N, C-alpha and C positions, 0 to 999 in steps of 0.2 A: 504493500499500499504506499502510496506517495501523498505528500501534503497536497491539498487543493491549490490550484494556482491563485485562488482568491483567499487562501488562509489568512486568518485574522493577524498573525504576527509575522508574516513574511517581511524580511528586512530589518527585524527587530533582534536585539542581543539581549539574552536573559542570563543572569548568573544566579545559581541556586546553590546555597551552602547545604552540606550534609545530603548531597543529591545521590548518593550511592546506595542508600537504603530508605525504607520506610516512606513517610510522607513526602521527603524531599525527592526521592526516586519517582513517586507517583506524580508529584508536581512537574518535575523535569520532563516526564514523559508527556504529560498533557501540553505543556508548552511547546515541546518539539512537534507534537501532533498538530498544533496550530500554526506551525511553520517558523517557529523562532530558532535562531541560533542559540544553543544552550551551552553554557560552561558550568560543568559540575565541579564545585569547589569542595573538596573533602580531603581527608587525611591520607588515604591509601590509594595509590595508583592500581595496585593489584586488585583491590576490590572495585574500583571505578571501571576499569577497562571492561569487563564482562557486562556491566550495566550499560555503558555506552553502546556495546554491540547489540544488546537487547533492545534498547530504546530505538536504535537505528532500524532494527528489523521490523519492529511493530509499527513504526511510524512512517518509514521510508525516508526520514530525515537524517542526513549524514552530518549535518553541520553541528557536531557535538565535539566537546573537548574536556580535558581534565585539567584542573588547577589544583596544586597542592595547597592545602590550608589546614592547619591546626589551630583551632580558636583557643586552645589552652596555652598558647605560646605567643606572645605578642610579636616575637621576631618573625615567626612564621606568617602572621597576619600581614606584617609590613612586606615581607618578600611576596606574598601572594598579590597584594594590591600593586606593588611595584611591576610585577609580571603583567598584569592587565594594562596598567598605564603605559608600559614599553610597547604594547602591541598596537597602540593608538586607535584600537577598535572602540566604537561607541559601546555604551552600556545603557540600555532603555529600561530594563527590569532588573531589580535586585531583590531576591527573595532570601531573606535572613531566616532560614529554616532549621539549621543545625542546632541541636541542643542535648542536654543530658538531664536525667531525673534519677532520683533514687540512688545517687552516688555521693560518696564523701571524699574529701581530699582538698588539695590546694593546686593552683596553676604554677606553671614555670615562673611566674612573675610575682608569686606570693599572694594571690587573691583566692578567696573561697571559690571552690571549684564550680558551683552552679552560677554564681555571680560572674566569675571570670569568663566562662564559656558562653553562657546563655545571653549575657548583656555586654561585658566589656570588650570581648574579642569581636563581636559584631558592631559595637560602637566604632572601635577603631577601624575595621574594615570598611565600613560605610563612610566614615568621615575622610579617610584617605581617598576615597573614590569620589568625593563630592563635586570636585571641579569637572571631573569627566562626566558625571551624571548630569550635571547642569548643562554641559556642552552638548549632550545627547538629547536634550528636552524635545518634547514631554517625556518624563520618566516617572516610575513608581517604585517606591520602596515598600516591601511587605515585611513585617516583622511577626514571626510565629510566637504568639504569646499563649495564654491558656486562661480558662476560667479559673484556674487555681490562683490567678493573681488576686482574686477576692479574698483569699485565705491569708494573705500578708497583713499583719496587723501594725507593722511599722517598718520603716526603711532607715536603718542606723547606718549612715555612710562612713561613720568612724569606726565601724565594726566589721568591715568586709575583708580585711587583710589578715585572715587567719583560716586554719582547716575548718571544714564542716563541723558543727557542733552537734547537730541533731542525729538521731540514730541512723535514719535512712535518708537523711537529707531533704525531706519534703518541705520542711519549714523554709529551707534556703532556696529550693526550687520555686516556691510561691513568691518569695522576694524577687527572684531573677525575672519572673514573668511579670511582676509589676514594673520592673525596671524596662522590660520591652515596651509596655504601654506608655511609660513616661518618656522614654526615647522617641517613641513615635510621635507623641504629642509635641514635644520640643522641636523635633525635626520638622514637622509640619508647620510649626509657627514661623519658622526662619525662612520659608520659601513660598513664593507665589505658587499656588496649586497648579497653575497653567503650565508651570516649569517643572516643579518636583511635588508630588503628592505622596503621602505616606500613610500606611494603614497597619493596625495591629489585628491578628486574627486568632480565634480559638478553633482548633481542629476537631474537637469532640474528644471523647475518651477513645484513644486509637491504640490497638495492639501493634505498636511500632517498636524499633529497636531503641528508642529512647529510654524504655524501662529495663533494658537488658541486664542492668547490674544490681536491680533492687533485690533484696534478700528474699529467697523463694517463699518462706511463710507469708510475708507481707504481700508479695505478688499474688499468691493464690487467693488470699482474702479479698484483694482489690478486684481481681478478675471476676469473683463471684458476685460482687455487688455492682459492678459496672458492665454496662452493655457496650463492648468494645467494637469500635467501627473498623473497617478495613482501611488501609492506607490510602486507597483511591477515594473512599468516602471522606477521609480526614483531610485530603488535599483540596477538597472543593472550596473552602473558604479562602485558602491562599490563591487559588487560580482565580476566583472571583475578584478578590482585591487587586490582582495583577492585571486582569483583562476586561473587567466589566466596563462598558462605556458610560461616560458622563457621571462618574462618581468624584471627580476631582474636587468638587465643592465640599465633600465629606472628608477631605484630607485630615488626618489626626484621629480618625475614628476607629473604633473597635468593633469587629464583626464577629458574631457567634458562629457556631458550627452550621447554622442553616443560613449563613450569609446575610444576617440581619443586623442592622446597626444597634448597639447596645450601650448603656451607660456603663461607666467603669467604677472600680473601686474608688470610694471617696477620698482615699489618700492620694490619688493621682491628681494632684493640683498643679497649676502652672509654675507656682513657686518651687515645688519639689522637682518637677521636671527640669527647670532651669539650673537647680542646684546639681542634680545628677549629672547633666551635661557638663557643667563646669568642672566638677570633681573628676569625672571620666576623662575629660580633655587634659587635665593636669596629670592624672595617672598614666595616660598613654603618651605624653609628650616625650619627644626625643631627649635622651639624657644629655 
């Protein structure tokens, strides 16, 4: 099968983080099906290569490439952004999909693991690409958040440079997903939506690899009480935010699993969003 000549995304370049598995893989496949050139930004070339082959086979679109990116290592993030910028290719869609949940630890740069991967790595990757994104306008940035962001009770930015404290990291995961919403809001506030629009999305409860390291007893209970979606179902909100026509005026919004615009955690104020941006910029500034 080949993309239709009138495919919606012909001539558009999309970058999807964490695109070798789960929701990211489903998102990359659908964007390729719609005609986009897709860059799969992920850690392992060995794991990404067969996915690229599969996507090309099911979509007929061979405009696919791998970009090495480890969001837990800011040096890797800088190298990935530099590779994209050196290519001088436009970037019309950036889907910040990659993430971790139910894991404990600390990043290479000394940040709590969920905060470092789910927020700070994507913050740096996006901000390093901003000039290219603006030059490619109109562009969209989609940040994969979660309904779990409502579980965050506070965001203490003086307390993110330490290993994960909670038993399975779900408290820290909720905070990182709140950060995704805050980052989206602040990014949207800084740009004319006709140039750059940004959206946060909830995929639903998805049986994806994001949960692969959660302790087995906790995972068993979680799967019994949650109706887990497929990765394809979970990708719908990301694809909607990336491609739906005439939603630029809603830039900064959060969409639920049914692609409906929803209110967010009351903690997500403009003041906190601006503070998170400023602190993140300082943390990721060149030494």
